[in-house]
VMD Tcl script that draws the C-alpha trace (Angstrom):
set ca {
  {-4.45 -50.08 -32.10}
  {-1.57 -51.14 -29.85}
  {0.43 -54.22 -30.77}
  {0.92 -57.34 -28.73}
  {4.12 -56.69 -26.68}
  {5.53 -60.02 -27.88}
  {5.39 -58.78 -31.46}
  {6.79 -55.27 -30.99}
  {10.07 -54.69 -32.83}
  {12.68 -53.10 -30.55}
  {15.12 -51.34 -32.89}
  {17.56 -49.80 -30.40}
  {19.24 -53.11 -29.46}
  {19.64 -53.87 -33.17}
  {21.27 -50.48 -33.86}
  {23.44 -50.60 -30.73}
  {24.79 -54.10 -31.35}
  {28.36 -53.76 -32.71}
  {27.92 -57.05 -34.54}
  {25.21 -55.45 -36.69}
  {27.15 -54.14 -39.68}
  {24.51 -53.89 -42.44}
  {20.83 -52.96 -42.23}
  {18.84 -53.28 -45.46}
  {15.54 -51.39 -45.70}
  {13.46 -53.05 -48.39}
  {9.89 -52.97 -49.59}
  {7.73 -51.89 -52.50}
  {7.88 -48.33 -53.82}
  {6.25 -45.42 -52.02}
  {6.16 -46.85 -48.48}
  {8.79 -44.60 -46.87}
  {11.98 -46.66 -47.20}
  {14.18 -43.59 -47.72}
  {12.82 -41.77 -44.67}
  {13.10 -44.92 -42.56}
  {16.71 -45.53 -43.62}
  {17.70 -41.92 -42.90}
  {15.93 -41.88 -39.53}
  {17.60 -45.13 -38.45}
  {20.99 -43.82 -39.61}
  {20.60 -40.61 -37.62}
  {19.47 -42.46 -34.50}
  {22.35 -44.94 -34.68}
  {24.89 -42.14 -35.19}
  {23.58 -40.16 -32.24}
  {23.88 -43.31 -30.13}
  {27.58 -43.66 -30.97}
  {27.81 -45.60 -34.25}
  {29.79 -44.50 -37.30}
  {27.13 -44.80 -39.95}
  {26.85 -44.41 -43.72}
  {23.43 -44.35 -45.38}
  {23.35 -45.49 -49.00}
  {20.25 -44.31 -50.84}
  {19.09 -45.06 -54.36}
  {16.08 -42.75 -54.21}
  {16.12 -40.48 -57.29}
  {13.99 -37.83 -55.56}
  {17.03 -36.74 -53.49}
  {14.84 -36.11 -50.46}
  {17.46 -37.69 -48.22}
  {19.97 -34.96 -49.04}
  {17.41 -32.24 -48.33}
  {16.34 -33.72 -45.00}
  {19.98 -34.01 -43.91}
  {20.88 -30.47 -44.90}
  {23.19 -31.50 -47.74}
  {22.97 -29.61 -51.02}
  {23.44 -32.76 -53.06}
  {24.49 -36.37 -52.73}
  {26.74 -38.25 -55.11}
  {28.70 -41.47 -55.30}
  {31.03 -40.36 -52.48}
  {29.91 -40.49 -48.82}
  {29.36 -36.99 -47.38}
  {29.42 -36.24 -43.67}
  {26.18 -34.85 -42.28}
  {26.58 -31.84 -40.01}
  {24.32 -30.80 -37.18}
  {23.82 -34.16 -35.48}
  {24.35 -34.75 -31.77}
  {27.83 -36.31 -31.75}
  {28.26 -36.29 -27.97}
  {28.30 -40.10 -27.99}
  {31.13 -40.11 -30.54}
  {29.10 -41.16 -33.56}
  {29.19 -39.92 -37.14}
  {26.65 -39.88 -39.95}
  {27.57 -40.00 -43.64}
  {25.23 -40.19 -46.60}
  {25.60 -40.94 -50.28}
  {23.44 -41.56 -53.32}
  {24.13 -44.37 -55.74}
  {25.34 -43.18 -59.12}
  {24.61 -46.26 -61.16}
  {26.80 -45.46 -64.16}
  {29.69 -44.13 -62.09}
  {29.70 -47.28 -59.95}
  {29.85 -49.42 -63.09}
  {32.70 -47.25 -64.43}
  {34.60 -47.68 -61.16}
  {34.35 -51.46 -61.47}
  {35.81 -51.34 -64.97}
  {38.58 -48.90 -64.00}
  {39.51 -50.97 -60.93}
  {39.89 -54.25 -62.84}
  {41.20 -53.28 -66.25}
  {44.31 -51.58 -67.56}
  {43.91 -48.17 -69.13}
  {43.62 -49.36 -72.73}
  {41.12 -52.10 -72.06}
  {39.09 -49.84 -69.73}
  {38.85 -47.23 -72.48}
  {37.57 -49.87 -74.92}
  {34.87 -50.95 -72.48}
  {33.83 -47.45 -71.37}
  {33.46 -46.28 -74.96}
  {31.55 -49.35 -76.06}
  {27.97 -48.38 -77.08}
  {26.45 -51.53 -75.56}
  {28.22 -50.87 -72.26}
  {26.98 -47.26 -72.22}
  {23.38 -48.42 -72.69}
  {23.78 -51.15 -70.09}
  {25.31 -48.91 -67.44}
  {22.76 -46.14 -67.97}
  {19.54 -48.02 -67.39}
  {19.39 -51.67 -68.40}
  {16.77 -53.60 -66.42}
  {18.31 -54.80 -63.16}
  {21.42 -52.64 -63.42}
  {20.37 -50.35 -60.57}
  {19.87 -53.25 -58.16}
  {23.09 -54.91 -59.35}
  {25.08 -51.72 -58.79}
  {23.49 -51.19 -55.39}
  {24.83 -54.56 -54.30}
  {28.22 -53.75 -55.87}
  {28.42 -50.46 -53.95}
  {27.38 -52.22 -50.75}
  {30.24 -54.67 -51.24}
  {32.68 -51.81 -51.84}
  {31.62 -49.96 -48.68}
  {31.85 -53.10 -46.57}
  {35.32 -53.90 -47.94}
  {36.62 -50.42 -47.04}
  {35.66 -51.04 -43.38}
  {35.50 -47.29 -42.65}
  {32.01 -47.51 -41.09}
  {30.75 -49.88 -38.44}
  {27.16 -49.67 -39.74}
  {25.90 -49.44 -43.33}
  {22.20 -48.73 -43.89}
  {20.91 -49.41 -47.40}
  {17.82 -47.82 -48.91}
  {16.93 -50.26 -51.69}
  {15.97 -49.02 -55.17}
  {12.39 -47.83 -55.69}
  {10.51 -50.50 -57.59}
  {7.05 -51.95 -58.05}
  {8.05 -55.15 -56.25}
  {10.13 -55.56 -53.12}
  {11.53 -58.77 -54.55}
  {13.34 -56.88 -57.32}
  {16.22 -56.10 -54.97}
  {16.97 -59.80 -54.58}
  {15.98 -60.98 -58.05}
  {17.24 -58.29 -60.43}
  {21.00 -58.71 -59.79}
  {20.77 -62.44 -60.36}
  {18.69 -61.94 -63.50}
  {21.20 -59.47 -64.91}
  {24.14 -61.68 -64.01}
  {22.45 -64.72 -65.49}
  {21.65 -62.80 -68.68}
  {25.19 -61.52 -69.15}
  {26.65 -64.92 -68.27}
  {23.96 -66.83 -70.11}
  {24.18 -69.10 -73.12}
  {22.87 -66.54 -75.57}
  {25.56 -64.00 -74.67}
  {28.21 -66.74 -74.69}
  {26.99 -67.78 -78.09}
  {27.08 -64.25 -79.42}
  {30.59 -63.72 -78.10}
  {32.02 -66.97 -79.44}
  {33.22 -65.45 -82.74}
  {34.83 -62.53 -80.94}
  {36.56 -64.78 -78.43}
  {37.90 -67.14 -81.07}
  {38.86 -64.33 -83.37}
  {37.56 -63.50 -86.82}
  {37.65 -66.23 -89.46}
  {39.10 -68.81 -87.11}
  {36.05 -68.46 -84.95}
  {33.72 -68.68 -87.90}
  {35.47 -71.83 -89.16}
  {34.95 -73.36 -85.76}
  {31.24 -72.75 -85.92}
  {29.15 -75.15 -87.90}
  {26.76 -74.14 -90.65}
  {23.77 -74.00 -88.32}
  {25.63 -71.67 -85.95}
  {26.54 -69.37 -88.82}
  {22.94 -69.21 -89.97}
  {21.74 -68.38 -86.43}
  {24.25 -65.61 -85.85}
  {23.40 -64.22 -89.27}
  {19.72 -64.16 -88.38}
  {20.48 -62.50 -85.02}
  {22.59 -59.96 -86.84}
  {19.65 -59.07 -89.03}
  {17.28 -58.86 -86.04}
  {19.58 -56.95 -83.69}
  {21.67 -55.15 -86.23}
  {25.17 -56.08 -87.19}
  {26.75 -53.23 -85.24}
  {24.84 -54.03 -82.03}
  {25.87 -57.68 -82.27}
  {29.47 -56.63 -82.70}
  {29.24 -54.22 -79.73}
  {27.84 -56.97 -77.49}
  {30.57 -59.38 -78.55}
  {33.34 -56.87 -77.93}
  {31.91 -55.78 -74.57}
  {31.40 -59.21 -73.03}
  {34.75 -60.49 -74.27}
  {36.53 -57.52 -72.71}
  {34.63 -57.82 -69.43}
  {35.28 -61.57 -69.15}
  {39.01 -61.16 -69.57}
  {38.98 -58.26 -67.13}
  {37.49 -59.73 -63.94}
  {35.37 -62.77 -64.66}
  {31.62 -63.32 -64.88}
  {28.85 -61.06 -63.64}
  {27.03 -63.88 -61.92}
  {30.08 -64.63 -59.81}
  {30.18 -61.07 -58.52}
  {26.44 -60.99 -57.87}
  {26.67 -64.26 -55.93}
  {29.52 -62.89 -53.79}
  {27.47 -59.88 -52.71}
  {24.44 -62.09 -52.20}
  {26.43 -64.13 -49.69}
  {27.33 -60.91 -47.89}
  {23.60 -60.29 -47.38}
  {23.23 -63.78 -45.88}
  {26.18 -63.37 -43.52}
  {25.85 -62.76 -39.75}
  {25.81 -59.04 -39.03}
  {23.27 -58.25 -41.77}
  {19.67 -57.45 -40.86}
  {16.72 -56.95 -43.21}
  {13.91 -54.59 -42.30}
  {10.83 -54.84 -44.48}
  {9.11 -51.46 -44.78}
  {5.42 -51.25 -45.65}
  {2.29 -49.15 -45.24}
  {-0.99 -50.48 -43.78}
  {-2.41 -51.00 -47.25}
  {-3.39 -54.25 -48.93}
  {-0.88 -54.19 -51.81}
  {2.04 -52.99 -49.67}
  {1.49 -55.63 -46.99}
  {1.01 -58.33 -49.63}
  {4.44 -57.40 -51.01}
  {5.80 -57.44 -47.46}
  {4.40 -60.93 -46.90}
  {6.03 -62.17 -50.11}
  {9.35 -60.66 -49.07}
  {9.20 -62.16 -45.57}
  {8.60 -65.59 -47.08}
  {11.39 -65.10 -49.60}
  {13.89 -64.02 -46.93}
  {13.08 -67.13 -44.93}
  {13.51 -69.33 -48.00}
  {16.90 -67.74 -48.80}
  {18.12 -67.91 -45.18}
  {18.41 -64.14 -45.03}
  {18.61 -62.56 -41.54}
  {15.21 -60.91 -41.08}
  {14.76 -58.44 -38.19}
  {11.14 -57.34 -38.54}
  {8.55 -55.13 -40.20}
  {8.39 -51.33 -40.08}
  {4.81 -50.20 -40.66}
  {4.70 -46.56 -41.75}
  {1.81 -44.09 -41.99}
  {-0.44 -45.76 -39.46}
  {-3.51 -43.64 -38.73}
  {-5.11 -43.14 -35.35}
  {-7.81 -41.10 -33.65}
  {-8.26 -39.41 -30.30}
  {-11.99 -40.19 -30.41}
  {-11.91 -43.86 -31.36}
  {-14.80 -44.57 -28.97}
  {-17.12 -42.81 -31.44}
  {-17.73 -45.33 -34.22}
  {-18.24 -44.45 -37.87}
  {-21.84 -45.66 -37.74}
  {-22.75 -43.48 -34.76}
  {-21.00 -40.47 -36.29}
  {-22.88 -40.85 -39.59}
  {-26.21 -41.28 -37.80}
  {-25.61 -38.14 -35.75}
  {-24.63 -36.21 -38.88}
  {-27.85 -37.23 -40.64}
  {-29.94 -36.15 -37.65}
  {-28.22 -32.76 -37.57}
  {-28.74 -32.31 -41.30}
  {-32.46 -33.06 -40.94}
  {-32.82 -30.58 -38.07}
  {-30.92 -27.91 -40.00}
  {-33.11 -28.43 -43.06}
  {-36.29 -28.04 -40.97}
  {-34.98 -24.86 -39.34}
  {-34.03 -23.35 -42.69}
  {-37.42 -24.15 -44.21}
  {-39.24 -22.61 -41.25}
  {-37.06 -19.51 -41.32}
  {-37.57 -19.07 -45.08}
  {-41.38 -19.09 -44.71}
  {-41.23 -16.55 -41.92}
  {-39.03 -14.27 -43.98}
  {-41.41 -14.42 -46.93}
  {-44.31 -13.46 -44.67}
  {-42.43 -10.56 -43.12}
  {-41.35 -9.20 -46.52}
  {-45.03 -9.22 -47.78}
  {-44.08 -11.16 -50.92}
  {-46.76 -13.80 -50.38}
  {-49.64 -11.45 -49.42}
  {-49.04 -7.87 -50.61}
  {-51.34 -4.92 -50.02}
  {-52.82 -2.80 -52.82}
  {-52.44 -5.46 -55.50}
  {-48.83 -4.62 -56.29}
  {-48.09 -8.12 -57.43}
  {-50.92 -7.88 -59.93}
  {-49.57 -4.60 -61.25}
  {-46.13 -6.04 -61.79}
  {-47.44 -9.03 -63.59}
  {-50.05 -7.22 -65.71}
  {-49.18 -7.13 -69.41}
  {-51.13 -3.89 -69.78}
  {-48.75 -2.15 -67.46}
  {-45.71 -2.99 -69.57}
  {-47.50 -2.60 -72.88}
  {-48.67 1.03 -72.51}
  {-47.12 4.40 -71.85}
  {-49.44 4.96 -68.92}
  {-50.15 3.08 -65.79}
  {-53.03 3.27 -63.32}
  {-50.82 5.45 -61.21}
  {-50.81 8.10 -63.96}
  {-54.16 9.27 -62.65}
  {-52.40 10.44 -59.54}
  {-51.40 14.08 -59.58}
  {-47.79 14.98 -60.03}
  {-45.98 16.89 -57.28}
  {-46.78 20.21 -59.02}
  {-50.49 19.39 -59.17}
  {-50.56 18.61 -62.92}
  {-51.06 15.23 -64.48}
  {-47.99 13.89 -66.23}
  {-46.80 10.73 -67.93}
  {-45.91 7.82 -65.82}
  {-42.42 7.94 -64.45}
  {-41.76 11.49 -65.65}
  {-40.23 12.44 -62.32}
  {-38.65 9.00 -61.65}
  {-40.95 8.39 -58.66}
  {-43.87 6.57 -60.26}
  {-44.87 3.84 -57.84}
  {-46.75 1.94 -60.56}
  {-43.73 1.45 -62.85}
  {-41.74 -1.76 -62.71}
  {-38.66 0.06 -61.44}
  {-40.55 1.77 -58.68}
  {-42.30 -1.43 -57.67}
  {-39.03 -3.38 -57.51}
  {-37.44 -0.56 -55.53}
  {-40.26 -0.62 -53.01}
  {-40.07 -4.40 -52.67}
  {-36.32 -4.21 -52.24}
  {-36.81 -1.74 -49.42}
  {-39.36 -4.02 -47.80}
  {-37.01 -6.97 -48.06}
  {-34.11 -4.99 -46.67}
  {-36.10 -3.82 -43.68}
  {-37.46 -7.28 -42.95}
  {-35.58 -9.34 -40.36}
  {-33.80 -12.42 -41.73}
  {-32.46 -15.48 -39.94}
  {-31.35 -17.39 -43.05}
  {-27.52 -17.68 -43.17}
  {-25.92 -15.70 -46.02}
  {-24.89 -17.58 -49.16}
  {-21.68 -19.55 -48.53}
  {-22.16 -19.66 -44.76}
  {-23.17 -22.73 -42.79}
  {-25.07 -23.15 -39.58}
  {-23.51 -24.70 -36.49}
  {-25.49 -27.87 -37.13}
  {-24.19 -28.15 -40.69}
  {-20.58 -27.61 -39.62}
  {-20.95 -30.19 -36.86}
  {-22.45 -32.66 -39.32}
  {-19.51 -32.12 -41.67}
  {-17.01 -32.78 -38.89}
  {-18.87 -35.94 -37.90}
  {-18.66 -37.20 -41.47}
  {-14.91 -36.52 -41.57}
  {-14.56 -38.48 -38.33}
  {-16.60 -41.33 -39.83}
  {-14.27 -41.46 -42.85}
  {-11.28 -41.53 -40.50}
  {-12.74 -44.38 -38.48}
  {-13.53 -46.33 -41.65}
  {-9.88 -45.87 -42.73}
  {-8.69 -47.09 -39.33}
  {-10.95 -50.12 -39.63}
  {-9.56 -50.99 -43.08}
  {-5.99 -50.62 -41.87}
  {-6.67 -52.79 -38.84}
  {-8.20 -55.56 -40.95}
  {-5.21 -55.47 -43.29}
  {-2.75 -55.66 -40.41}
  {-4.71 -58.47 -38.79}
  {-4.52 -60.50 -42.00}
  {-0.74 -60.04 -42.16}
  {-0.38 -60.96 -38.47}
  {-2.46 -64.10 -39.00}
  {-0.16 -65.19 -41.85}
  {3.08 -64.26 -40.04}
  {2.52 -64.19 -36.27}
  {6.25 -64.52 -35.69}
  {7.10 -61.16 -37.31}
  {7.93 -58.31 -34.92}
  {6.47 -54.96 -35.94}
  {7.37 -51.32 -35.29}
  {4.68 -48.77 -36.13}
  {5.11 -45.13 -37.17}
  {2.10 -42.82 -37.13}
  {1.05 -40.93 -40.22}
  {2.40 -37.39 -40.05}
  {0.64 -34.25 -41.33}
  {3.53 -33.37 -43.67}
  {6.78 -34.57 -45.21}
  {9.99 -34.86 -43.22}
  {12.45 -32.25 -44.46}
  {15.09 -31.76 -41.76}
  {17.09 -33.50 -39.05}
  {14.50 -32.71 -36.39}
  {11.87 -34.53 -38.42}
  {14.16 -37.52 -38.93}
  {14.96 -37.56 -35.22}
  {11.25 -37.62 -34.41}
  {10.71 -40.52 -36.80}
  {13.60 -42.37 -35.13}
  {12.05 -41.81 -31.70}
  {8.73 -43.15 -32.95}
  {10.41 -46.18 -34.52}
  {12.27 -47.04 -31.35}
  {9.37 -46.50 -28.94}
  {6.33 -47.34 -31.08}
  {4.98 -43.97 -29.92}
  {1.25 -43.40 -30.46}
  {0.07 -40.87 -32.97}
  {-1.31 -38.38 -30.46}
  {1.15 -37.23 -27.79}
  {0.05 -37.77 -24.24}
  {-0.78 -34.62 -22.30}
  {-0.01 -34.06 -18.66}
  {-3.08 -34.03 -16.44}
}
mol new
graphics top color blue
foreach p $ca { graphics top sphere $p radius 0.5 }
foreach p [lrange $ca 0 end-1] q [lrange $ca 1 end] { graphics top cylinder $p $q radius 0.2 }
display resetview
């Protein structure tokens, strides 16, 4: 499972290089971007860098793993790290709406800012319009870089179905807000009331009237007021998105694509690698999380399954043989005195007397069957006697719910076979990616038994990232 040394991604030189100012961890959702970003931030800080980690993960796991009660739009210093090298670690979580509010407040006077902040269309846009989260992430990145308080910024990109959303969504939002439709809708507001309407021709008036009916007159008015106010405040959205986009292309920025060894995740990673190359983005390599391994890889899935089937067959034969022996010992197959016939005779259950009633009672007199509770011919007495026989008989059959050694071994072999089949699938998927992109350096992180929830766990992940450590630790001979 080891990688070709020429393709191994060495992360420590990247983190130690003072010219590296921004590291962007990107990839599709659910592949461990947040954990990777936090682990890299901790490792860089403990190696002497002053680091801020910007996360957009709504699960807030980053705050928990760093021992912070909560994260907000302000960087918080993380305590408990090894700062002997002079480094610092800060963390923050993107507050999408607050970041948008800060942009408005920074570029508008109080009166105009109040108009924008109270605008219903703006409130909907800043709270969750498609692409707003990615747009605001790039805005916040630009703000942090402009403050120049940290020599390394690590960005955990927004969780999304596609890794490409981080690059595409800001441009889409900027293009929409700067697009012809919005310009058209805002024309009456910009020109002002009737003057604007006189400027428009008849066809334009009919179109805006139709849009008003479709969107609602109030919504149309809100959009017009909002865009007009924003334009006069600090220019177009697309201009701002393009400025941050250029920051991502600048020297000192490094993209790390994060993926898992699964078909869909690596397909997204391949798309992103190709897109970064097309956009001239500085690409550092691929981080492959949750890679599985085995300490018994020499035992193939096929051999393990064959051995399990053989053990199952042997266990079944042993159980069948033991069951027959137990039946013989308990005299259920061949019983003396015709007891089985007595139990199954309808005459016995259909009358008040049984053949045993001819036997004298303990006091010498003849009595009804079962009068003293000890009648051997009654169903109860017969069952009691059989139960005693069965109890006294030796039994080698495992109790209900218990398994033999062979069965347990067979179960373990099947689990190992499933593990080896998983390893085989992961290896084929990785080989396909490597065939498409042989130039991409890769750092692997083994699948862990549980979630990372503290600094020690993040430190371990950082060690694994830097050293490509195998899943199973080596033991001293």
